[in-house]
C-alpha positions as CSV (number, residue, x, y, z in Angstrom):
1,M,-53.3,15.0,40.1
2,S,-51.2,12.3,40.0
3,L,-49.0,10.7,37.5
4,L,-51.1,7.6,37.1
5,T,-54.3,9.6,36.7
6,F,-52.4,12.2,34.4
7,L,-51.5,9.4,32.0
8,A,-54.8,7.5,31.9
9,E,-56.6,10.8,31.1
10,F,-54.0,11.7,28.8
11,L,-54.4,8.2,26.9
12,R,-58.4,8.2,27.3
13,N,-58.3,11.8,25.5
14,L,-55.8,10.1,22.3
15,N,-58.3,7.5,22.4
16,Q,-61.5,9.7,21.8
17,Q,-59.7,11.7,18.8
18,R,-57.6,8.5,16.9
19,L,-57.4,10.2,13.6
20,R,-56.6,13.6,14.8
21,T,-54.2,12.0,17.0
22,F,-52.6,9.4,14.8
23,L,-52.2,12.8,11.3
24,T,-50.5,14.6,14.4
25,V,-48.2,12.0,15.3
26,F,-47.4,11.2,11.9
27,G,-46.3,14.5,11.3
28,I,-44.0,14.4,13.8
29,M,-42.9,11.0,13.0
30,W,-42.4,11.9,9.0
31,G,-40.5,15.0,10.3
32,T,-37.9,13.2,12.5
33,A,-37.1,10.0,10.1
34,T,-36.2,13.0,7.4
35,L,-34.3,14.9,9.8
36,L,-32.2,11.8,10.9
37,I,-32.0,10.6,7.2
38,L,-30.5,13.8,6.1
39,L,-28.3,14.3,8.7
40,A,-26.9,10.7,8.4
41,F,-26.4,11.1,4.9
42,G,-24.4,14.2,5.5
43,V,-22.1,12.7,7.9
44,G,-21.8,9.2,5.8
45,F,-21.1,11.7,2.5
46,R,-18.3,13.6,4.8
47,N,-16.9,10.8,6.1
48,Q,-16.4,8.9,2.6
49,T,-15.0,12.3,1.2
50,T,-12.9,12.2,3.9
51,L,-11.5,8.6,3.3
52,N,-11.8,9.0,-0.2
53,M,-8.9,11.9,0.4
54,R,-6.8,10.0,2.2
55,G,-6.0,7.6,-0.4
56,I,-3.5,10.3,-1.7
57,G,-1.8,10.5,1.5
58,D,-2.7,12.8,4.5
59,E,-1.8,16.4,4.0
60,I,0.6,16.4,1.5
61,V,2.4,18.5,-0.5
62,I,3.4,17.6,-4.1
63,V,5.8,19.4,-6.2
64,F,6.5,18.8,-10.1
65,N,9.2,19.9,-12.4
66,G,8.4,23.0,-14.2
67,R,9.4,25.8,-16.6
68,T,10.2,29.4,-15.7
69,S,7.7,31.9,-17.1
70,K,9.9,35.0,-15.5
71,T,13.6,36.0,-16.6
72,F,16.4,35.6,-13.9
73,E,19.9,36.8,-13.9
74,G,20.2,36.9,-17.5
75,Y,18.2,33.2,-18.0
76,N,15.3,33.6,-20.2
77,I,11.8,32.1,-19.7
78,G,10.6,29.0,-20.9
79,R,13.7,27.4,-19.5
80,R,13.0,23.6,-17.8
81,V,13.6,23.4,-14.0
82,Q,14.6,20.0,-13.2
83,M,14.6,18.4,-9.8
84,R,17.7,16.1,-8.2
85,E,17.4,13.6,-5.5
86,S,19.7,15.6,-3.0
87,D,17.3,18.7,-3.5
88,A,14.8,16.4,-0.7
89,Q,17.8,16.5,1.9
90,L,18.6,20.5,0.9
91,V,15.0,21.5,1.4
92,L,14.5,19.7,4.8
93,S,17.7,21.1,6.4
94,Q,16.9,24.7,5.6
95,I,13.4,24.9,6.1
96,D,12.5,24.2,9.4
97,G,8.8,24.2,8.8
98,I,8.7,20.7,6.9
99,K,8.1,17.4,8.6
100,E,9.2,15.0,6.3
101,I,10.3,14.9,2.4
102,A,10.5,12.3,0.0
103,P,12.2,12.5,-3.7
104,E,10.2,10.3,-6.3
105,Y,11.3,8.8,-9.7
106,S,8.5,7.7,-12.2
107,R,8.3,6.3,-15.8
108,W,6.2,4.9,-17.9
109,N,6.2,2.1,-20.6
110,T,8.5,0.0,-19.0
111,T,7.1,-4.1,-18.9
112,V,6.1,-6.0,-16.0
113,R,6.2,-9.5,-16.6
114,Y,5.4,-12.7,-14.9
115,G,5.3,-15.8,-17.0
116,E,3.4,-14.9,-19.7
117,R,1.6,-12.4,-18.5
118,R,2.7,-9.1,-18.8
119,N,1.3,-5.2,-18.2
120,N,3.4,-1.7,-18.4
121,P,2.3,0.0,-15.5
122,N,3.4,3.2,-13.8
123,L,7.0,2.4,-12.3
124,S,7.9,4.6,-9.4
125,G,11.6,4.6,-7.1
126,V,10.6,5.8,-3.9
127,V,12.1,6.2,-0.5
128,P,11.2,3.9,2.5
129,H,9.3,6.5,4.4
130,Y,7.3,7.6,0.9
131,G,5.1,4.9,1.9
132,S,3.7,6.2,5.4
133,M,3.4,9.8,3.7
134,R,1.2,8.4,1.0
135,N,-1.0,5.5,2.9
136,I,0.1,2.8,1.2
137,F,0.5,-0.3,3.4
138,A,1.4,-3.7,2.9
139,E,-1.1,-6.7,2.9
140,A,-0.3,-9.7,5.5
141,G,2.5,-11.5,4.7
142,G,4.2,-9.1,2.6
143,R,6.2,-5.4,3.8
144,W,7.1,-2.1,2.3
145,F,10.9,-1.2,1.7
146,N,13.2,-0.8,4.4
147,D,16.2,0.9,5.0
148,Q,18.6,-1.9,4.3
149,D,16.5,-1.9,0.7
150,Q,17.3,1.3,0.1
151,A,21.1,1.4,0.9
152,Q,21.9,-2.3,-0.6
153,R,20.2,-1.5,-3.8
154,R,18.0,-4.4,-4.0
155,R,16.1,-5.1,-6.5
156,V,12.5,-6.0,-4.7
157,A,9.5,-4.5,-6.1
158,F,6.3,-3.9,-4.2
159,L,3.1,-4.1,-6.4
160,G,-0.3,-2.3,-5.9
161,N,-3.2,-4.6,-5.6
162,A,-4.6,-4.1,-8.8
163,L,-1.4,-5.1,-10.9
164,A,-0.9,-8.2,-8.4
165,Q,-4.1,-9.8,-9.5
166,L,-3.3,-9.2,-13.4
167,L,0.0,-10.7,-12.7
168,F,-0.2,-13.4,-10.5
169,Q,-4.2,-14.2,-10.7
170,G,-4.6,-15.5,-7.2
171,E,-1.4,-16.8,-7.0
172,D,0.1,-15.6,-4.0
173,P,3.0,-12.8,-5.1
174,I,5.3,-12.6,-2.3
175,G,8.6,-14.1,-2.6
176,K,7.7,-14.7,-6.5
177,T,10.4,-13.3,-9.4
178,I,9.0,-10.6,-12.1
179,Q,10.7,-9.0,-14.6
180,I,10.9,-5.6,-14.9
181,G,12.0,-4.6,-18.5
182,P,15.1,-7.0,-18.6
183,N,15.3,-7.1,-14.8
184,P,14.7,-9.5,-11.9
185,F,12.9,-8.4,-8.9
186,T,11.2,-9.9,-6.4
187,V,8.0,-9.5,-4.9
188,I,7.9,-8.2,-1.1
189,G,4.8,-6.9,-0.8
190,V,1.2,-6.2,-2.2
191,M,-0.2,-3.1,-1.5
192,A,-3.7,-3.5,1.0
193,P,-6.6,-2.1,-1.4
194,K,-7.6,1.3,-0.3
195,T,-10.2,4.0,-1.5
196,Q,-8.2,6.8,-4.0
197,N,-10.6,9.3,-5.9
198,S,-7.2,11.2,-6.6
199,S,-3.8,10.8,-8.1
200,Y,-0.9,12.5,-9.9
201,S,0.6,9.9,-12.1
202,A,-1.5,6.7,-11.9
203,R,-4.0,5.0,-9.2
204,D,-1.3,3.3,-6.3
205,E,-3.3,-0.1,-6.9
206,D,-2.1,-0.1,-10.7
207,R,1.6,0.6,-9.9
208,V,4.8,-1.1,-9.1
209,F,7.1,0.8,-6.7
210,I,11.3,-0.5,-6.2
211,P,13.9,1.5,-3.9
212,A,14.6,5.0,-5.4
213,S,18.5,4.0,-5.2
214,T,17.8,0.6,-7.4
215,Y,15.6,2.7,-9.3
216,S,18.6,5.4,-10.0
217,V,21.2,2.9,-10.8
218,M,19.4,1.1,-12.9
219,Y,18.4,4.2,-15.3
220,G,21.6,5.9,-14.2
221,T,19.9,9.2,-13.3
222,D,19.1,11.2,-10.3
223,A,16.3,13.3,-12.2
224,I,13.4,12.9,-10.0
225,N,10.1,13.8,-10.9
226,N,8.6,15.0,-8.4
227,L,8.9,15.7,-4.6
228,I,6.8,15.0,-1.6
229,Y,6.4,16.6,1.9
230,T,4.4,17.4,4.5
231,V,4.6,20.5,7.1
232,K,4.4,20.6,10.7
233,N,1.9,22.8,11.2
234,P,-0.5,23.1,8.6
235,T,-1.5,26.9,9.7
236,E,2.2,27.4,8.2
237,A,1.4,26.0,5.0
238,D,1.7,29.4,2.7
239,Q,5.2,30.3,4.6
240,V,6.7,26.7,4.1
241,K,5.7,27.3,0.5
242,A,7.1,30.4,-0.2
243,Q,10.4,29.3,1.7
244,F,10.3,26.4,-0.5
245,Y,10.5,28.5,-4.1
246,E,13.2,30.7,-2.2
247,V,15.6,27.4,-1.4
248,M,14.7,26.0,-5.2
249,G,15.4,29.4,-6.8
250,R,18.7,30.1,-5.2
251,K,19.8,25.8,-6.1
252,H,18.6,26.2,-9.7
253,R,18.3,29.7,-10.7
254,F,15.4,31.4,-10.9
255,D,13.0,34.0,-9.4
256,P,11.8,32.8,-6.0
257,T,8.2,34.4,-7.2
258,D,8.0,32.4,-10.1
259,T,5.5,29.8,-9.4
260,D,5.4,28.1,-12.7
261,A,9.0,27.0,-12.5
262,L,8.1,24.3,-10.1
263,G,4.4,23.4,-9.8
264,I,3.2,22.5,-6.3
265,W,0.1,20.9,-5.2
266,D,-0.8,21.3,-2.0
267,T,-3.8,18.9,-1.1
268,N,-4.3,21.0,2.4
269,E,-6.1,23.4,0.3
270,F,-8.5,20.9,-0.8
271,W,-9.0,19.7,3.1
272,K,-9.7,23.2,4.2
273,F,-12.3,23.5,1.1
274,M,-13.8,20.2,2.0
275,Y,-14.1,21.3,5.7
276,F,-16.1,24.7,5.0
277,F,-18.2,22.8,2.4
278,F,-19.5,20.2,4.7
279,I,-20.1,22.6,7.2
280,G,-22.8,24.1,4.8
281,F,-23.7,21.5,3.2
282,N,-24.6,19.6,6.5
283,G,-26.1,22.8,7.6
284,F,-27.8,23.2,4.6
285,L,-29.4,19.1,4.9
286,G,-30.5,20.1,8.5
287,L,-32.3,23.0,7.3
288,I,-34.5,21.0,5.6
289,G,-35.2,18.7,7.7
290,F,-35.6,21.3,10.6
291,F,-38.2,22.8,8.4
292,T,-39.7,19.4,7.6
293,L,-40.2,18.9,11.5
294,A,-41.4,22.6,12.2
295,V,-44.5,21.8,9.8
296,G,-45.2,18.7,12.0
297,G,-45.0,21.0,15.2
298,I,-47.2,23.6,13.8
299,G,-49.6,20.4,13.1
300,V,-49.2,19.8,16.7
301,A,-49.6,23.4,18.3
302,N,-53.0,23.6,16.1
303,I,-54.0,20.5,17.9
304,M,-53.0,21.6,21.5
305,F,-55.2,24.8,20.7
306,V,-58.2,23.1,20.0
307,V,-57.8,20.3,22.8
308,V,-57.7,23.7,25.0
309,Q,-60.8,24.9,23.8
310,E,-62.5,21.3,24.1
311,R,-61.3,21.3,27.5
312,M,-62.3,24.6,28.8
313,K,-64.9,23.0,31.6
314,E,-62.5,20.9,32.6
315,I,-60.0,23.3,33.2
316,G,-62.9,25.9,34.7
317,I,-63.2,22.9,37.4
318,R,-60.0,22.1,38.2
319,R,-59.3,25.6,38.8
320,S,-62.3,26.0,40.7
321,V,-61.1,23.0,43.2
322,G,-57.5,24.7,43.6
323,A,-56.0,23.8,41.0
324,R,-52.9,26.9,39.9
325,R,-52.4,28.1,36.5
326,S,-49.2,26.5,37.0
327,H,-50.5,23.1,37.3
328,I,-52.6,24.0,34.0
329,L,-49.4,24.9,32.3
330,F,-47.6,22.0,33.2
331,Q,-50.3,19.6,32.3
332,F,-50.8,21.0,28.2
333,L,-47.2,21.3,28.3
334,T,-46.4,18.0,29.5
335,E,-49.2,16.3,27.2
336,T,-47.8,18.3,24.1
337,F,-44.2,16.6,24.9
338,L,-45.8,13.3,25.2
339,I,-47.5,13.3,21.9
340,V,-44.2,14.8,20.1
341,G,-42.4,11.9,22.0
342,I,-44.3,9.1,20.6
343,G,-43.8,10.8,17.0
344,A,-40.1,11.3,17.8
345,G,-39.9,7.5,19.2
346,M,-41.5,6.4,15.9
347,G,-39.8,8.4,13.8
348,Y,-36.1,7.6,15.3
349,L,-37.0,3.6,14.7
350,I,-38.1,4.4,10.6
351,G,-35.1,6.5,10.3
352,W,-32.6,4.0,11.8
353,G,-34.5,1.3,9.7
354,I,-34.1,3.2,6.6
355,T,-30.2,4.2,7.2
356,S,-29.2,0.5,8.1
357,G,-31.3,-0.9,4.6
358,M,-29.0,2.1,2.7
359,A,-26.1,0.2,3.8
360,A,-26.7,-2.3,1.8
361,L,-26.9,-0.3,-1.4
362,P,-23.7,-0.1,-3.9
363,I,-23.3,3.3,-3.4
364,K,-20.2,3.3,-0.7
365,D,-17.7,4.4,-2.9
366,F,-19.8,7.3,-4.3
367,V,-21.7,9.0,-1.7
368,G,-21.1,6.8,1.3
369,V,-23.2,4.8,3.9
370,P,-25.6,6.7,5.9
371,V,-24.1,7.0,9.2
372,M,-26.9,7.1,12.7
373,S,-23.9,8.4,14.6
374,P,-24.3,10.2,18.2
375,M,-24.4,13.6,17.0
376,V,-26.9,12.8,14.7
377,G,-29.4,11.7,17.4
378,L,-28.0,14.6,19.6
379,A,-29.0,17.1,17.3
380,A,-32.0,15.6,16.2
381,G,-33.1,15.3,20.3
382,V,-32.2,19.3,20.5
383,V,-34.4,20.2,17.6
384,L,-37.4,18.1,18.8
385,T,-37.2,19.8,22.1
386,L,-37.0,23.1,20.3
387,I,-40.7,22.1,18.3
388,S,-42.1,20.8,21.3
389,L,-41.5,23.8,23.3
390,A,-42.4,26.0,20.6
391,A,-45.7,23.9,20.0
392,G,-46.8,23.5,23.4
393,L,-46.4,26.4,25.1
394,L,-48.6,28.9,23.4
395,P,-51.7,26.7,23.8
396,A,-50.9,25.9,27.6
397,V,-50.0,29.1,28.6
398,R,-53.5,30.0,27.2
399,A,-55.2,27.7,28.9
400,S,-53.4,28.6,32.0
401,R,-54.7,32.4,31.7
402,L,-58.6,31.1,31.0
403,D,-61.1,33.0,33.4
404,I,-62.8,30.3,35.6
405,V,-66.4,31.7,35.4
406,E,-65.9,31.8,31.4
407,C,-64.5,28.1,31.8
408,L,-67.7,27.1,33.8
409,R,-70.1,28.6,31.6
410,V,-69.5,26.6,28.5
């Protein structure tokens, strides 16, 4: 049988059973669209959660001052451990696994004023490489701190974008002078907006940053609020943490096993949790979509069994004039793939349309926007292929094994 003859016969059979064909194709179409939407939603949710987490920094570890909970070398419990700015260099020099480390000063209730507008944001004193560690970048026209700002203790300030909008209300802040307490500071940059769903002092958009050296001189202290570091190899994060306690324990006289002496928030642990969470979450969504599509596949299989029964005489005639069993099997298997292909094509269009429409909904900051990525399309294609094989193989095998004589008696 030629290809054109096969297609003409296939279309004629579909036309003769329009309602049955429509219901069969609709089942595959609905299952395909559901699978695509669920997978796209899972990918979008994962991407948005990752973006939100990057707001605080990529794979950073944050260390806070704490109080001892174990006695050590004659010291009682409850003693406060206060880190110093020099601790950053000490730790970096003694722990090879640390990639970068930055001390951070921080205080509240310092008035920041521009003209008649004022606010009391979190004021932070930081070093130049702190910005890249925390994913804090300047908007066009401004800049972050550099080594000269730190070395010369310049009175320059970098504003969070929300704070800049509050103080300047649309006016360009770059080069303007603000008052931080009684001291004048020149604004050198405004933070580019970013999504941030977690913080340890305040959202960066609401903060004002100055060089750590300027902060230390202005307030006469080297007592920092926290340290931030990253590791060279994330798989060695626990080893680095243990070494950190040992180095700081020797410096500040506390038991290295006393994890209350210094509080450590390792964001890598959350990244690990989210990695396995989304494997399970997307797998669950994919499983729901698979079962929905499988129901459509069962419908296709039932229809093909009915088609085989209705076309027994045709099968007998074709076998009697020389058609092999493999020809019959291939014919019905191909028809199954064509039916599934029609439904799948329509399902792809509907799924793409719905996911594109959802991009306009105000849900991005919460659950992300569904993403019709190549991986989503590939996953759906693999599932459709399996469904087609499962739905078409048994009816096709049955058709190929029918007895010629029994077929001609029908």
